[in-house]
C-alpha positions as CSV (number, residue, x, y, z in Angstrom):
1,M,205.5,137.8,53.2
2,N,204.5,140.4,50.7
3,K,201.3,141.2,52.6
4,L,203.4,141.8,55.8
5,N,205.7,144.1,53.9
6,L,202.7,146.1,52.7
7,A,201.0,146.2,56.1
8,I,203.9,147.7,57.9
9,P,204.0,151.0,55.8
10,V,200.2,151.2,56.1
11,L,200.4,150.9,59.9
12,V,203.1,153.5,60.0
13,L,201.0,155.9,57.9
14,V,198.0,155.2,60.1
15,A,200.1,155.8,63.2
16,V,201.5,159.0,61.8
17,G,198.0,160.2,60.8
18,V,196.6,159.4,64.2
19,L,199.5,161.2,66.0
20,S,199.2,164.3,63.7
21,S,195.5,164.5,64.3
22,V,196.0,164.8,68.1
23,F,197.2,167.9,69.8
24,I,197.6,168.8,73.5
25,V,196.5,172.1,75.1
26,D,198.6,173.2,78.0
27,E,196.8,174.7,81.0
28,R,198.5,178.0,80.4
29,E,197.3,178.2,76.8
30,K,194.2,178.4,74.6
31,A,194.1,176.7,71.3
32,M,192.3,177.3,68.0
33,V,191.9,174.9,65.1
34,L,192.1,176.7,61.7
35,Q,191.2,175.3,58.2
36,F,192.4,177.4,55.4
37,G,192.4,180.4,57.7
38,Q,188.9,179.8,58.9
39,V,188.2,179.1,62.6
40,K,186.8,175.6,63.0
41,Q,187.3,174.8,66.6
42,V,188.2,176.6,69.8
43,K,189.6,174.7,72.8
44,E,190.1,176.7,76.0
45,E,190.3,173.8,78.5
46,P,193.6,171.9,78.9
47,G,193.8,168.3,77.6
48,L,193.7,166.5,74.3
49,G,192.2,167.8,71.1
50,F,191.7,166.4,67.6
51,K,192.1,167.9,64.1
52,I,192.2,166.8,60.5
53,P,195.8,166.1,59.6
54,L,197.3,168.2,56.8
55,I,194.2,170.2,56.3
56,Q,193.8,171.8,59.7
57,E,196.4,173.6,61.9
58,V,196.4,174.4,65.6
59,V,197.3,177.9,66.8
60,T,197.9,178.5,70.6
61,Y,197.6,181.7,72.5
62,E,198.5,182.7,76.1
63,D,195.7,182.1,78.7
64,R,197.7,183.9,81.4
65,I,197.6,187.6,82.2
66,L,200.1,189.5,80.1
67,G,201.9,192.8,80.8
68,L,202.3,195.9,78.7
69,Q,204.8,198.7,79.4
70,T,204.0,201.8,77.5
71,Q,206.6,204.2,76.1
72,P,207.1,207.5,78.0
73,L,204.6,210.1,76.6
74,E,204.0,213.8,77.3
75,V,200.5,214.9,78.4
76,T,199.1,218.3,79.0
77,P,196.7,218.6,82.0
78,L,194.2,221.4,82.4
79,D,196.7,223.9,83.8
80,D,199.0,223.5,80.7
81,R,201.7,222.0,82.7
82,R,203.4,219.3,80.7
83,L,204.1,216.0,82.3
84,V,206.0,212.9,81.3
85,V,204.0,209.7,82.1
86,D,204.8,206.0,82.0
87,A,202.1,203.3,82.5
88,F,201.9,199.6,82.9
89,A,198.9,197.6,81.8
90,R,197.9,194.0,82.4
91,W,195.6,192.2,80.0
92,R,194.4,188.8,78.9
93,I,192.7,187.2,75.9
94,T,189.0,186.6,76.5
95,N,187.6,185.8,73.1
96,L,189.8,183.8,70.7
97,V,187.6,184.3,67.6
98,D,187.5,188.1,68.0
99,F,191.1,188.2,68.9
100,R,192.1,186.2,65.8
101,E,189.9,188.4,63.5
102,A,191.4,191.6,65.0
103,V,195.1,190.8,65.0
104,G,195.3,188.0,62.4
105,A,198.5,186.0,62.4
106,G,200.3,188.6,64.4
107,G,199.2,187.1,67.7
108,E,200.1,188.7,71.0
109,E,202.8,190.9,69.5
110,A,200.4,192.6,67.2
111,A,197.9,192.9,70.1
112,Q,200.6,194.6,72.2
113,V,201.0,197.3,69.6
114,R,197.3,198.0,69.3
115,L,196.8,197.9,73.0
116,E,199.6,200.4,73.6
117,R,197.8,202.8,71.3
118,I,194.5,202.3,73.2
119,V,196.1,202.7,76.6
120,T,198.1,205.8,75.5
121,A,194.9,207.4,74.1
122,A,193.0,206.7,77.3
123,I,195.9,208.2,79.4
124,R,195.9,211.4,77.3
125,E,192.1,211.7,77.5
126,V,191.8,211.2,81.3
127,L,194.9,213.2,82.4
128,G,194.1,216.0,80.0
129,G,190.9,216.7,81.9
130,V,192.4,217.1,85.4
131,P,194.9,219.6,86.9
132,S,198.6,218.6,87.2
133,N,198.5,218.7,91.0
134,R,196.0,215.8,91.0
135,V,198.2,213.8,88.6
136,L,201.3,214.4,90.7
137,S,199.6,213.5,94.0
138,E,200.2,210.2,95.7
139,D,196.5,209.1,95.5
140,R,195.9,208.5,91.8
141,T,193.7,205.4,92.2
142,A,190.6,207.1,90.8
143,L,192.5,208.3,87.7
144,M,194.0,204.9,87.0
145,N,190.7,203.2,87.4
146,T,189.2,205.7,84.9
147,I,192.0,205.0,82.4
148,R,191.5,201.3,82.8
149,D,187.7,201.5,82.2
150,N,188.2,203.7,79.1
151,A,190.9,201.4,77.7
152,R,188.8,198.3,78.5
153,R,185.8,199.6,76.5
154,Q,188.0,200.2,73.4
155,A,189.9,196.9,73.8
156,A,186.8,194.8,73.9
157,S,186.6,194.7,70.1
158,L,190.0,193.0,70.1
159,G,188.7,190.1,72.2
160,V,190.9,191.1,75.2
161,D,190.2,192.5,78.7
162,I,192.3,195.2,80.3
163,V,192.7,193.9,83.8
164,D,194.5,196.9,85.3
165,V,196.4,200.1,84.4
166,R,199.0,201.7,86.7
167,L,200.9,204.9,86.3
168,T,204.5,204.1,87.1
169,R,205.9,207.6,86.6
170,T,204.5,211.1,86.5
171,D,207.3,213.6,86.2
172,L,208.0,217.0,84.7
173,P,210.1,217.2,81.5
174,E,213.8,217.6,82.1
175,Q,213.8,221.1,80.6
176,N,211.1,222.2,83.0
177,L,212.5,220.8,86.2
178,A,214.9,223.6,87.0
179,A,212.3,226.3,86.5
180,T,209.7,224.3,88.5
181,Y,212.1,223.7,91.4
182,A,213.0,227.4,91.4
183,R,209.3,228.4,91.5
184,M,208.6,225.9,94.2
185,R,211.6,227.1,96.2
186,A,210.4,230.7,95.8
187,E,206.9,229.8,97.0
188,R,208.3,227.9,100.0
189,E,210.5,230.9,100.9
190,R,207.5,233.2,100.6
191,E,205.5,231.0,102.8
192,A,208.4,230.7,105.3
193,A,208.7,234.6,105.4
194,D,204.9,234.9,106.0
195,E,205.1,232.4,108.8
196,R,208.1,234.2,110.4
197,A,206.3,237.5,110.1
198,R,203.2,236.0,111.8
199,G,205.3,234.4,114.4
200,E,207.1,237.7,115.1
201,E,203.8,239.5,115.4
202,A,202.5,236.9,117.8
203,A,205.8,237.2,119.8
204,Q,205.4,240.9,120.0
205,R,201.8,240.5,121.3
206,V,203.0,238.0,123.9
207,R,205.9,240.3,125.0
208,A,203.6,243.3,125.2
209,A,201.1,241.4,127.3
210,A,203.9,240.1,129.5
211,D,205.3,243.6,130.0
212,R,201.9,244.9,130.8
213,T,201.4,242.1,133.3
214,V,204.8,242.9,134.9
215,V,203.9,246.6,135.2
216,E,200.5,245.8,136.7
217,L,202.0,243.2,139.2
218,T,204.8,245.6,140.1
219,S,202.4,248.5,140.7
220,D,200.1,246.3,142.7
221,A,203.0,245.0,144.8
222,R,204.3,248.5,145.5
223,R,200.8,249.6,146.5
224,Q,200.4,246.7,148.8
225,A,204.0,247.4,150.2
226,E,203.1,251.0,150.8
227,V,199.9,250.0,152.6
228,I,201.8,247.5,154.7
229,R,204.5,250.0,155.4
230,G,202.0,252.6,156.4
231,E,200.2,250.1,158.7
232,A,203.6,249.1,160.2
233,D,204.5,252.7,160.8
234,A,201.2,253.4,162.4
235,E,201.6,250.3,164.6
236,R,205.1,251.4,165.5
237,N,204.0,254.9,166.4
238,R,201.2,253.4,168.5
239,V,203.7,251.2,170.4
240,Y,206.0,254.2,170.9
241,A,203.2,256.3,172.1
242,E,202.0,253.6,174.5
243,A,205.5,253.1,175.8
244,F,206.0,256.8,176.3
245,G,202.8,257.0,178.2
246,R,203.8,254.2,180.5
247,D,207.4,255.4,181.4
248,P,208.5,258.6,179.8
249,E,211.9,258.5,181.5
250,F,212.8,255.1,180.2
251,F,211.4,256.0,176.8
252,A,213.6,259.1,176.6
253,F,216.6,257.0,177.7
254,T,216.1,254.3,175.0
255,R,215.6,257.0,172.4
256,S,218.8,258.6,173.4
257,L,220.7,255.3,173.2
258,T,219.3,254.7,169.8
259,S,220.5,258.2,168.7
260,Y,224.0,257.5,170.1
261,Q,224.2,254.2,168.2
262,R,223.2,255.8,164.9
263,A,225.4,258.9,165.3
264,L,228.6,257.3,166.8
265,K,229.2,254.6,164.2
266,A,232.6,253.1,163.7
267,G,234.8,254.8,161.2
268,N,235.3,258.4,160.6
269,S,232.2,259.8,162.3
270,S,232.6,263.3,163.5
271,I,230.2,265.5,165.5
272,V,230.6,269.1,166.1
273,M,228.4,270.6,168.9
274,Q,228.5,272.3,172.2
275,P,229.5,270.2,175.3
276,D,226.5,271.2,177.2
277,S,224.2,270.1,174.4
278,T,221.2,268.2,175.4
279,F,222.3,265.4,173.0
280,F,224.9,264.2,175.6
281,E,222.6,264.7,178.6
282,Y,222.8,261.0,179.6
283,L,226.6,261.0,179.1
284,R,227.4,264.0,181.3
285,S,225.5,263.1,184.5
286,D,224.9,260.1,186.6
287,Q,221.5,261.4,187.3
288,P,218.9,261.0,184.5
289,P,217.3,264.3,183.4
290,A,214.0,265.1,184.8
291,P,211.1,263.9,182.6
292,A,209.3,266.6,180.8
293,A,206.1,267.7,182.3
294,Q,203.1,266.2,180.8
């Protein structure tokens, strides 16, 4: 009975010792076994691990990609135009030993502080070497890749890898926005005035060309009309001459009737002449006048 009573505590101690020597590494983590602050084992694969109870301890770190949001900072590009920049970086731990030696017991939080300084310094270095128009443009991929590469080289000593860096905001400081907007508005108004002036000049050229074309077409039409009118008059005279040559009496009669029609129009037409005038020759006699001798 006494032996059984002694065996139970021993079994319990053994079970506790076995359980305390076993640790589980999650697939989202990496583990490190420390003994009096010294690294004794690194386990990066998920599963069971073993350590010496009471002497060794297990420290776990994230194996996933972590995010880092930088504080807003002011940068001065080449054209001395200050900008406020925010950035977001993604990073992950790649070397647990170097990471532990660099940040100590601070872990990911201490690494975030140091990485923010590295990313901020890389942003100032890269954006300080380009004009502000390039920073404010929509295509900033090359700039962000350069910032990532610079920060990655500096962060390698921490045992981490900078996966990506993105500029989330690139704006002007609040105190400069009003002046900048006023300058941009003035530039746009000047450009608009130049465009209107060029448009008015082009319109004047078009109107002048159109007026010249109208004058040329009108002159040509008048010339053609005069030519046609002259040809028609010549044809008319030819027909009159031919008709007169065929029957002078009938020709004289029709000309007299035409003269009566034009002279005696309806209304207040008045004619003052002698009754024996030759104008009324065909109205005074039933006999037509003798044709003129040819």
